[in-house]
Backbone bond lengths (Angstrom), bond angles and torsions (degrees), N, CA, C in turn:
res aa  C-N    CA-C-N  psi(-1)  N-CA   C-N-CA  omega(-1)  CA-C   N-CA-C  phi
1 M - - - 1.464 - - 1.529 109.20 -
2 A 1.307 117.35 131.51 1.462 121.28 179.14 1.527 110.36 -64.60
3 R 1.313 115.83 150.42 1.458 120.51 -179.38 1.527 109.47 -131.10
4 R 1.325 116.30 148.52 1.467 122.37 179.09 1.527 109.20 -114.33
5 I 1.317 115.84 127.43 1.462 121.51 -179.05 1.521 109.16 -126.55
6 N 1.322 115.46 134.21 1.457 121.40 177.80 1.522 109.00 -106.91
7 F 1.336 116.52 111.04 1.461 121.92 172.83 1.520 105.97 -89.97
8 I 1.327 116.32 105.90 1.457 120.97 -176.82 1.524 109.21 -94.09
9 N 1.328 116.63 113.69 1.463 119.68 169.37 1.528 107.07 -72.51
10 P 1.324 118.26 111.50 1.468 119.60 -172.94 1.523 112.32 -82.10
11 F 1.313 113.95 61.40 1.455 121.90 178.53 1.527 107.96 -139.76
12 G 1.318 116.47 146.90 1.447 120.23 178.95 1.515 112.19 -83.06
13 T 1.331 116.17 51.08 1.458 122.30 -179.89 1.521 108.78 -160.03
14 L 1.329 116.16 152.73 1.465 120.27 175.98 1.532 111.74 -93.37
15 A 1.330 116.97 10.78 1.467 121.66 -172.56 1.521 113.47 -60.96
16 Y 1.337 117.31 -24.25 1.461 120.20 -173.77 1.526 113.59 -106.11
17 D 1.326 116.66 -5.59 1.463 120.01 -173.25 1.524 112.40 -62.99
18 D 1.312 117.42 -46.98 1.467 120.44 -175.73 1.523 111.65 -64.70
19 L 1.331 117.48 -39.48 1.463 120.73 -180.00 1.528 111.09 -63.87
20 I 1.333 116.96 -41.81 1.465 120.11 178.31 1.529 110.03 -67.01
21 K 1.319 117.59 -43.65 1.471 120.39 177.89 1.519 111.03 -58.46
22 E 1.315 116.04 -46.68 1.467 121.56 -176.54 1.527 112.04 -61.68
23 T 1.319 116.44 -39.15 1.461 119.74 -171.81 1.525 113.91 -98.41
24 L 1.343 117.60 -7.70 1.459 120.14 -175.69 1.519 114.01 -116.65
25 S 1.321 117.67 -35.12 1.464 120.80 -173.22 1.523 112.50 -57.52
26 H 1.328 116.88 -37.04 1.463 121.83 -178.31 1.523 112.09 -58.58
27 Y 1.329 116.98 -27.73 1.464 121.08 -173.34 1.523 113.04 -93.39
28 A 1.320 117.18 -3.59 1.464 119.90 177.62 1.527 110.08 -71.52
29 M 1.325 116.43 149.76 1.459 120.80 175.23 1.524 109.87 -61.15
30 D 1.331 115.95 154.32 1.465 121.06 -175.18 1.523 112.53 -57.84
31 D 1.326 116.75 -32.16 1.466 119.32 -177.37 1.533 112.27 -101.81
32 T 1.325 116.21 19.85 1.463 120.94 175.27 1.519 109.99 -99.40
33 T 1.318 116.47 130.42 1.458 121.26 168.27 1.518 107.33 -96.64
34 L 1.332 115.67 112.14 1.463 121.32 -178.67 1.521 109.23 -106.68
35 D 1.315 116.44 113.96 1.456 121.74 175.08 1.526 108.93 -102.46
36 V 1.315 115.93 137.39 1.470 121.93 175.67 1.514 107.23 -112.32
37 T 1.317 116.25 117.47 1.462 121.70 -175.25 1.524 109.58 -125.90
38 H 1.328 115.53 175.14 1.463 120.41 177.32 1.525 107.80 -139.80
39 L 1.314 115.95 177.75 1.460 121.42 -176.93 1.526 110.99 -99.97
40 E 1.307 115.03 162.93 1.461 121.62 174.22 1.522 108.78 -130.34
41 G 1.321 115.38 153.73 1.457 119.95 177.55 1.508 113.40 72.79
42 C 1.345 116.84 34.55 1.464 121.27 178.83 1.527 108.17 -155.50
43 P 1.332 117.40 168.96 1.469 119.61 -178.21 1.528 113.05 -61.52
44 A 1.320 115.18 151.90 1.464 121.20 175.41 1.521 111.69 -82.62
45 D 1.318 116.81 -15.51 1.471 122.35 -179.08 1.518 109.67 -127.56
46 M 1.323 115.67 143.21 1.471 118.89 173.88 1.526 110.45 -138.29
47 D 1.314 115.28 39.79 1.458 119.49 176.14 1.524 111.18 -68.90
48 Y 1.318 117.09 -18.93 1.453 121.81 177.80 1.526 109.51 -116.67
49 F 1.316 115.86 153.87 1.456 121.22 -165.81 1.530 113.79 -67.47
50 Y 1.333 117.83 -35.88 1.469 119.54 -176.33 1.531 111.60 -60.69
51 P 1.332 120.09 -56.63 1.469 118.85 178.47 1.524 112.94 -64.43
52 K 1.331 117.29 -25.97 1.461 120.58 178.72 1.529 111.05 -59.18
53 H 1.325 117.89 -35.17 1.467 120.45 -179.80 1.531 111.02 -67.77
54 I 1.321 117.47 -36.22 1.462 120.11 177.35 1.526 110.01 -68.76
55 V 1.324 116.32 -39.51 1.464 120.79 176.12 1.521 110.19 -58.25
56 E 1.317 116.78 -44.70 1.465 120.29 -178.25 1.527 111.42 -63.98
57 A 1.328 117.32 -38.00 1.464 120.10 177.48 1.525 110.70 -61.66
58 A 1.337 116.80 -40.81 1.463 120.17 176.88 1.521 110.97 -67.56
59 L 1.309 115.85 -34.92 1.465 120.59 -178.90 1.528 111.61 -64.90
60 Y 1.326 117.44 -37.72 1.474 119.86 -179.47 1.525 110.90 -59.38
61 E 1.314 116.21 -41.92 1.460 119.63 179.03 1.537 110.15 -66.10
62 A 1.327 117.01 -39.45 1.463 120.74 179.39 1.523 111.48 -65.19
63 V 1.313 116.36 -37.20 1.474 120.19 178.48 1.529 110.10 -68.61
64 K 1.327 117.29 -45.88 1.464 120.57 177.27 1.529 110.84 -58.05
65 K 1.324 115.88 -44.44 1.462 120.92 -179.69 1.527 110.67 -65.03
66 S 1.324 117.39 -35.03 1.469 121.04 179.04 1.520 110.74 -62.19
67 E 1.322 117.08 -44.14 1.458 119.90 177.87 1.531 110.18 -63.71
68 E 1.313 116.84 -43.91 1.464 120.97 -179.68 1.532 111.56 -64.06
69 D 1.322 116.37 -29.42 1.470 120.95 -179.34 1.527 112.90 -86.46
70 G 1.325 117.07 1.90 1.451 120.10 172.90 1.513 116.86 94.07
71 Y 1.322 118.24 13.03 1.468 119.75 174.58 1.521 110.42 -68.78
72 D 1.317 115.70 149.16 1.464 121.67 -179.34 1.519 112.78 -95.45
73 A 1.325 117.64 -14.22 1.463 122.26 176.48 1.515 108.28 -165.12
74 V 1.326 115.46 158.14 1.457 122.37 179.86 1.526 108.45 -130.58
75 I 1.333 115.93 140.37 1.467 121.97 172.46 1.528 107.77 -112.61
76 S 1.316 116.28 126.21 1.462 121.25 172.24 1.524 106.66 -86.55
77 G 1.333 117.11 98.70 1.451 122.28 -162.05 1.507 117.57 -79.89
78 C 1.323 117.21 57.10 1.465 122.95 174.38 1.516 107.03 -152.28
79 C 1.330 116.93 144.56 1.470 119.83 -175.51 1.523 113.90 -78.31
80 Y 1.327 117.88 -2.44 1.457 118.36 163.18 1.531 109.90 -66.92
81 D 1.338 116.71 -15.06 1.458 122.91 -170.35 1.531 110.55 53.48
82 P 1.326 116.67 49.27 1.463 119.14 -174.55 1.521 112.77 -63.95
83 G 1.328 114.60 135.29 1.453 120.84 172.85 1.514 116.22 70.06
84 V 1.325 118.09 4.27 1.467 119.80 -173.24 1.523 111.16 -64.45
85 M 1.314 117.61 -48.52 1.463 120.70 -175.56 1.526 111.31 -64.32
86 V 1.324 116.93 -44.80 1.463 120.20 179.14 1.528 110.57 -65.71
87 S 1.326 116.51 -40.28 1.466 119.87 -178.98 1.523 111.52 -61.70
88 R 1.310 117.21 -33.81 1.470 119.88 178.84 1.528 111.56 -67.64
89 E 1.309 116.91 -23.91 1.465 119.52 172.47 1.520 110.62 -72.15
90 L 1.331 116.62 -30.75 1.466 121.37 -170.31 1.518 114.19 -84.24
91 V 1.346 117.67 -31.72 1.466 119.96 -171.66 1.526 110.52 -130.88
92 N 1.321 114.95 164.17 1.461 121.39 179.06 1.526 113.01 -98.11
93 I 1.339 117.44 -17.72 1.462 119.27 176.89 1.526 109.17 -74.24
94 P 1.337 118.25 155.77 1.468 120.60 178.83 1.526 111.86 -63.23
95 V 1.322 115.97 137.34 1.465 123.40 174.44 1.521 107.22 -119.52
96 V 1.327 116.71 121.55 1.459 122.21 -171.50 1.523 110.75 -115.78
97 G 1.333 115.86 133.15 1.459 122.21 171.76 1.513 109.58 -103.00
98 P 1.329 119.33 134.81 1.461 121.56 -176.08 1.526 114.68 -61.07
99 F 1.324 117.54 -37.26 1.461 118.67 -179.27 1.528 111.18 -70.93
100 E 1.326 116.43 -45.69 1.461 119.71 177.74 1.525 110.42 -59.81
101 A 1.328 116.48 -41.55 1.463 120.18 178.63 1.523 110.85 -62.28
102 S 1.330 117.28 -40.53 1.463 120.95 -179.86 1.521 111.41 -64.15
103 L 1.319 116.40 -42.77 1.468 119.74 178.37 1.526 110.77 -64.57
104 N 1.330 116.62 -38.84 1.462 120.01 179.95 1.527 112.11 -69.24
105 M 1.338 117.56 -28.15 1.458 122.24 -179.37 1.530 112.78 -90.47
106 L 1.327 117.01 -11.22 1.461 120.65 -172.33 1.518 113.86 -54.54
107 S 1.319 117.58 -41.56 1.471 120.14 -173.92 1.520 112.87 -62.05
108 F 1.331 117.86 -18.89 1.463 120.68 177.49 1.530 111.86 -80.20
109 Y 1.328 116.29 -11.48 1.467 121.76 -179.02 1.527 112.50 -111.36
110 G 1.315 116.18 -33.35 1.456 121.43 -178.44 1.512 109.23 179.80
111 R 1.311 115.96 165.07 1.463 119.81 -176.93 1.526 111.89 -78.20
112 T 1.340 117.39 -36.72 1.460 121.55 -175.38 1.525 109.82 -127.22
113 A 1.324 114.84 161.68 1.463 119.66 179.65 1.513 110.50 -149.08
114 V 1.324 114.43 161.10 1.453 122.82 168.81 1.525 106.67 -115.77
115 I 1.321 116.49 143.38 1.461 121.86 179.15 1.521 109.06 -93.66
116 V 1.319 116.01 134.97 1.460 121.45 170.71 1.522 107.20 -120.16
117 T 1.321 116.02 118.29 1.462 121.21 -175.91 1.519 110.57 -125.88
118 D 1.324 117.11 -171.69 1.463 119.23 -169.40 1.523 114.65 -82.03
119 H 1.335 118.32 -49.98 1.465 119.40 -176.99 1.528 109.21 -151.42
120 V 1.328 115.97 173.14 1.469 121.40 -171.64 1.526 111.71 -61.91
121 K 1.324 117.95 -40.53 1.469 121.07 179.91 1.527 110.23 -60.05
122 A 1.326 116.65 -44.96 1.463 120.28 177.97 1.523 110.59 -63.87
123 G 1.326 116.19 -38.89 1.458 119.85 -179.62 1.517 113.05 -59.61
124 S 1.324 116.93 -34.30 1.466 120.36 178.57 1.521 110.93 -62.47
125 Q 1.336 116.24 -42.96 1.462 120.80 177.70 1.517 110.73 -65.73
126 M 1.348 117.30 -40.24 1.461 121.06 -179.30 1.528 111.40 -62.91
127 K 1.315 116.53 -39.04 1.471 120.08 178.01 1.524 110.76 -61.78
128 D 1.324 116.19 -39.73 1.467 119.74 176.59 1.526 111.03 -63.83
129 N 1.330 116.46 -41.32 1.465 120.28 -178.73 1.525 111.92 -67.86
130 V 1.327 116.98 -33.88 1.469 119.73 175.78 1.525 109.94 -58.03
131 K 1.329 116.67 -43.28 1.467 120.64 177.93 1.526 110.81 -67.12
132 L 1.336 116.18 -43.50 1.461 120.63 -179.47 1.520 111.32 -57.75
133 Y 1.331 116.78 -39.40 1.456 121.73 -177.35 1.522 113.05 -88.97
134 G 1.336 117.06 3.53 1.462 120.56 174.61 1.515 114.75 69.74
135 A 1.338 116.73 33.91 1.468 119.95 -175.19 1.523 113.21 -115.40
136 S 1.326 117.53 18.37 1.466 120.51 -173.91 1.520 113.06 -59.32
137 D 1.340 116.96 -32.80 1.470 119.25 -176.67 1.521 112.54 -77.89
138 R 1.332 117.89 -9.61 1.464 121.10 -175.64 1.520 113.05 -110.74
139 I 1.325 116.84 -12.87 1.461 121.65 177.48 1.529 107.93 -101.02
140 L 1.323 115.81 114.21 1.461 121.27 -170.58 1.523 113.78 -95.10
141 G 1.313 117.54 -3.80 1.451 119.02 179.16 1.509 111.75 172.75
142 L 1.328 115.17 174.44 1.469 121.37 179.82 1.528 108.80 -145.03
143 D 1.311 115.86 131.91 1.463 121.97 176.40 1.525 109.25 -129.11
144 V 1.320 117.09 163.08 1.460 121.81 -178.30 1.521 109.95 -127.67
145 I 1.341 115.16 156.10 1.469 120.44 176.78 1.527 111.25 -104.04
146 N 1.337 116.28 -3.43 1.473 122.30 177.15 1.532 113.50 60.01
147 W 1.327 114.48 53.64 1.457 122.37 173.07 1.533 108.81 -128.96
148 Y 1.336 115.17 156.44 1.455 121.77 169.08 1.525 108.30 -112.20
149 V 1.331 116.74 148.57 1.463 119.47 -171.62 1.532 112.55 -60.59
150 R 1.312 117.75 -33.00 1.466 119.82 -178.82 1.530 111.08 -63.10
151 D 1.350 116.46 -27.28 1.462 121.07 178.24 1.526 111.59 -88.75
152 M 1.329 116.80 -31.81 1.467 120.80 -177.90 1.521 111.98 -58.15
153 V 1.322 116.40 -43.31 1.458 120.88 -173.98 1.528 111.38 -66.17
154 R 1.332 116.69 -19.23 1.467 121.42 179.16 1.530 112.11 -87.94
155 D 1.332 117.16 -14.75 1.473 120.21 -175.86 1.527 109.49 -149.78
156 T 1.322 116.08 67.26 1.470 119.34 -177.72 1.525 111.99 -64.75
157 D 1.327 117.65 -30.80 1.466 120.24 177.77 1.530 110.72 -64.60
158 G 1.323 116.51 -41.23 1.460 120.34 177.96 1.515 112.01 -64.16
159 V 1.330 116.42 -39.56 1.461 120.85 177.19 1.531 110.35 -62.96
160 A 1.330 116.45 -47.09 1.462 120.80 -179.64 1.522 111.18 -60.85
161 K 1.323 117.42 -39.85 1.464 121.45 177.96 1.523 110.73 -59.34
162 D 1.332 115.91 -44.01 1.464 119.39 179.44 1.527 111.60 -69.53
163 V 1.330 116.99 -33.79 1.467 120.34 175.59 1.521 110.44 -60.19
164 V 1.310 116.66 -47.41 1.471 121.04 179.91 1.522 110.43 -57.82
165 E 1.329 115.81 -45.54 1.464 120.74 -176.68 1.525 112.24 -69.63
166 V 1.334 116.18 -48.44 1.465 120.35 -174.08 1.531 111.41 -71.12
167 T 1.330 117.69 -40.34 1.475 118.63 -178.42 1.522 111.22 -64.34
168 A 1.325 117.65 -37.87 1.468 120.28 178.29 1.528 110.50 -61.84
169 K 1.314 116.06 -43.58 1.469 120.10 178.68 1.531 110.87 -67.26
170 S 1.339 116.63 -36.94 1.462 120.78 -179.01 1.525 111.54 -64.30
171 I 1.324 115.78 -43.76 1.462 120.62 178.99 1.523 110.12 -63.41
172 E 1.322 116.49 -43.82 1.465 120.27 -179.86 1.521 111.31 -64.80
173 R 1.330 116.75 -40.69 1.461 121.25 -176.52 1.517 112.78 -70.16
174 T 1.341 117.23 -41.58 1.464 121.31 -171.63 1.521 114.34 -97.55
175 G 1.335 116.67 -23.00 1.459 118.90 -173.65 1.513 112.99 74.96
176 A 1.343 117.43 14.98 1.469 121.16 178.02 1.519 110.13 -68.48
177 E 1.322 115.80 159.56 1.458 121.61 -178.26 1.521 113.16 -93.74
178 A 1.326 117.27 -16.65 1.459 121.22 -176.93 1.519 109.31 -151.96
179 V 1.321 114.75 169.05 1.463 122.24 177.71 1.523 108.40 -123.36
180 I 1.335 116.34 138.10 1.464 121.33 169.40 1.525 107.53 -108.88
181 L 1.328 116.34 115.93 1.470 120.37 174.61 1.519 108.05 -76.28
182 N 1.307 115.94 104.41 1.460 119.41 -168.79 1.526 111.88 -95.68
183 C 1.319 113.97 55.97 1.463 122.88 170.75 1.516 106.30 -163.83
184 T 1.304 117.29 129.70 1.463 120.01 -176.45 1.526 111.97 -65.15
185 I 1.320 117.82 -31.12 1.461 120.26 -178.15 1.535 110.65 -82.02
186 I 1.330 117.55 -34.70 1.472 119.31 170.03 1.521 109.20 -58.02
187 A 1.332 115.44 -47.69 1.464 120.22 -177.05 1.522 111.37 -63.14
188 A 1.329 117.23 -41.38 1.465 120.55 179.00 1.523 110.92 -65.59
189 S 1.325 117.11 -37.33 1.461 120.80 178.72 1.522 110.53 -64.96
190 Y 1.334 116.53 -43.22 1.465 120.22 178.77 1.527 110.49 -68.38
191 Q 1.330 117.04 -38.07 1.466 120.47 178.08 1.525 110.60 -63.15
192 K 1.317 117.26 -38.81 1.468 120.92 178.05 1.525 110.49 -64.34
193 Y 1.322 115.95 -39.36 1.469 121.40 175.96 1.525 110.60 -59.51
194 L 1.333 117.28 -44.15 1.463 120.81 178.76 1.526 111.03 -66.30
195 M 1.313 116.77 -42.19 1.463 121.08 -179.04 1.533 111.65 -64.97
196 N 1.325 115.80 -25.03 1.461 120.74 178.99 1.528 112.36 -91.78
197 G 1.335 116.68 11.62 1.458 120.26 175.26 1.499 115.73 99.70
198 G 1.341 118.03 8.34 1.452 120.68 177.88 1.519 111.80 -64.90
199 E 1.315 116.58 151.77 1.469 121.21 -176.70 1.528 110.31 -78.85
200 P 1.325 118.61 125.27 1.468 121.06 178.41 1.522 111.55 -65.32
201 A 1.303 116.53 150.86 1.467 121.47 175.70 1.522 110.03 -66.81
202 P 1.342 118.11 154.79 1.468 121.43 178.95 1.525 113.23 -80.80
203 F 1.317 116.86 17.80 1.464 122.67 177.62 1.521 107.15 -145.26
204 P 1.335 118.68 158.45 1.468 120.38 -177.79 1.529 112.09 -67.34
205 I 1.312 115.80 130.44 1.462 122.27 171.22 1.517 107.11 -116.96
206 L 1.311 116.63 112.25 1.462 120.87 -176.54 1.524 110.01 -81.86
207 N 1.319 114.72 124.73 1.453 122.38 175.69 1.527 107.62 -91.23
208 P 1.335 118.98 112.46 1.466 120.67 -175.68 1.522 113.37 -62.85
209 N 1.336 117.54 -26.31 1.467 119.95 176.87 1.526 110.43 -65.39
210 L 1.332 116.01 -44.51 1.464 120.34 178.87 1.523 111.18 -67.77
211 M 1.336 116.69 -39.44 1.464 119.69 179.08 1.538 110.17 -63.28
212 A 1.323 115.79 -43.12 1.467 119.70 -179.79 1.520 111.42 -66.03
213 L 1.329 116.99 -41.78 1.464 120.50 179.41 1.523 110.54 -62.99
214 N 1.331 116.26 -45.86 1.456 119.97 -179.70 1.522 111.19 -60.57
215 M 1.324 116.46 -42.81 1.460 119.76 -179.71 1.528 110.97 -69.73
216 A 1.324 116.58 -39.74 1.467 120.09 179.37 1.521 110.89 -63.09
217 E 1.337 117.30 -41.02 1.462 120.69 179.33 1.529 110.76 -64.23
218 G 1.335 116.15 -44.08 1.461 119.01 179.89 1.517 112.53 -64.49
219 L 1.325 116.92 -44.37 1.467 120.73 179.67 1.524 111.24 -69.20
220 A 1.334 116.47 -36.36 1.466 119.44 177.15 1.524 110.53 -62.30
221 N 1.318 115.77 -40.72 1.461 120.31 177.68 1.532 111.06 -61.22
222 L 1.329 115.95 -44.39 1.466 120.00 177.56 1.526 110.93 -64.80
223 Y 1.331 116.49 -40.21 1.464 120.99 179.41 1.520 111.14 -60.61
224 Q 1.327 115.97 -44.57 1.464 120.20 -179.69 1.525 111.99 -62.33
225 K 1.321 116.60 -33.07 1.460 121.10 -176.20 1.537 112.58 -94.46
226 G 1.331 115.60 9.39 1.461 120.05 175.86 1.507 114.57 77.17
227 A 1.352 116.81 19.12 1.461 120.34 -176.69 1.528 112.42 -109.91
228 Y 1.328 117.28 11.25 1.469 121.11 174.24 1.520 108.47 -122.17
229 Q 1.319 115.44 124.92 1.465 120.78 177.94 1.517 107.96 -146.19
230 I 1.318 116.77 117.55 1.450 119.37 179.52 1.528 109.57 -80.84
231 S 1.314 116.53 136.92 1.462 121.10 -176.37 1.529 110.87 -67.83
232 R 1.307 115.40 134.61 1.459 121.87 174.19 1.529 111.46 -109.13
233 L 1.312 116.31 20.88 1.461 120.52 -175.24 1.527 113.49 -87.30
234 G 1.332 117.51 -20.27 1.455 119.48 -174.98 1.516 112.08 -148.94
235 Y 1.326 116.08 -102.12 1.472 122.24 -170.91 1.523 112.55 -55.12
236 Y 1.331 117.64 -42.65 1.465 121.54 -177.56 1.521 112.02 -100.56
237 A 1.326 116.87 22.95 1.466 120.36 179.51 1.524 110.94 -60.90
238 Q 1.332 114.97 145.91 1.460 121.97 174.76 1.520 109.19 -102.99
239 P 1.342 117.61 158.58 1.474 119.97 -176.81 1.530 111.83 -56.83
240 P 1.327 117.78 120.04 1.462 120.26 -179.25 1.529 113.10 -86.70
241 Q 1.332 116.51 -12.44 1.459 120.22 -175.63 1.528 109.90 -113.37
242 D 1.323 115.64 150.22 1.463 120.90 -177.67 1.527 111.77 -57.56
243 H 1.326 116.90 -37.98 1.464 120.41 -178.20 1.532 110.55 -58.24
244 F 1.337 116.19 -50.96 1.463 120.07 -175.44 1.530 111.41 -73.07
245 S 1.329 117.02 -32.75 1.468 119.82 173.94 1.527 110.27 -62.01
246 A 1.320 115.81 -40.86 1.464 120.58 179.55 1.526 111.00 -65.13
247 V 1.331 116.44 -36.62 1.464 120.22 177.71 1.528 110.25 -62.99
248 S 1.333 116.47 -43.12 1.464 120.58 178.58 1.522 110.97 -63.73
249 E 1.329 116.74 -43.23 1.466 120.51 179.31 1.530 110.93 -64.96
250 Q 1.325 116.10 -39.48 1.460 120.73 178.64 1.534 110.32 -65.05
251 T 1.324 116.06 -38.85 1.458 120.84 178.67 1.523 110.82 -61.25
252 R 1.334 116.76 -43.29 1.462 119.82 178.96 1.521 111.28 -65.57
253 R 1.322 117.30 -42.54 1.468 120.08 179.24 1.522 111.02 -61.38
254 A 1.335 116.06 -40.37 1.465 120.08 179.98 1.523 110.56 -62.49
255 W 1.336 116.37 -41.07 1.468 119.66 178.66 1.532 110.53 -65.72
256 Q 1.320 116.52 -44.37 1.463 119.96 179.67 1.525 111.30 -62.31
257 N 1.325 116.75 -39.70 1.463 120.42 179.56 1.525 112.10 -67.09
258 A 1.338 115.76 -29.62 1.464 120.34 -178.81 1.527 112.83 -82.43
259 Q 1.343 117.33 -13.64 1.454 121.52 -173.47 1.528 114.85 -54.99
260 P 1.335 119.74 -47.22 1.476 118.23 -178.20 1.525 112.98 -57.04
261 A 1.336 117.40 -42.36 1.460 120.67 179.93 1.535 110.51 -68.90
262 L 1.326 116.36 -38.20 1.473 119.36 179.50 1.523 111.56 -66.92
263 V 1.329 116.17 -43.10 1.465 119.92 178.18 1.535 110.28 -59.56
264 E 1.316 116.15 -43.75 1.467 120.05 -179.91 1.515 111.04 -64.88
265 T 1.332 116.83 -42.30 1.469 120.95 -178.24 1.518 111.30 -63.06
266 F 1.332 117.22 -49.80 1.456 119.57 -174.66 1.528 111.90 -78.39
267 A 1.324 117.96 -19.82 1.460 120.33 175.78 1.523 110.93 -68.06
268 K 1.327 116.27 -25.26 1.466 120.40 179.64 1.513 112.14 -76.80
269 G 1.338 117.02 -14.17 1.459 120.27 177.02 1.516 113.14 78.08
């Protein structure tokens, strides 16, 4: 059965859509329809925590709309895994975060890994997520390439060059068995380098975009066949009472009503 997956670039810009399409679509299953979309009415950057919260608010609406539009799974396309936990409360279709997917897939590539991410600020968030996902004993270190995503998309070759250099040093320094590229745009840049004939590293480098796509396809397949059901008993519980359901509905209406002003504000840059 064909499946539809929405890879949402959680940025208020289309600047990254083509790069993700170019480096990810080839790896989708033949009967998968993979759409790469972006957000509107929110910041184009979320390297800092304040704008990241506005991005996540926009993402919740995009995830809800994806389910209503008939998608079988959604990928929140950033290794912060923004909005993933809240989105799982909102919808019944699978919601996948690239970093969580990479950690879950790691054991098929190696027992331990080192994370390579974009910059020190991002690394702080990644360290927190490693603890959240219960992987502290398997992640042996974290290094950065000192890039921001807005610059990466303009020089993917430069990003890939730094990936090659930094990952080799990371493996030597930590003794890890694999590397997780903990940024979707770093990973896409390195994937483009490989697709253009670049030499693969002599150790596994996990591309979080591919890990997320693979997991989304598998969960979407289970969802279609009635074998995926997210628990509503605790963490992902939905409002059981009319009062709290009404609060959630009111929250969505407020966001939708604010959209025209937000789109205008962020369109001005």
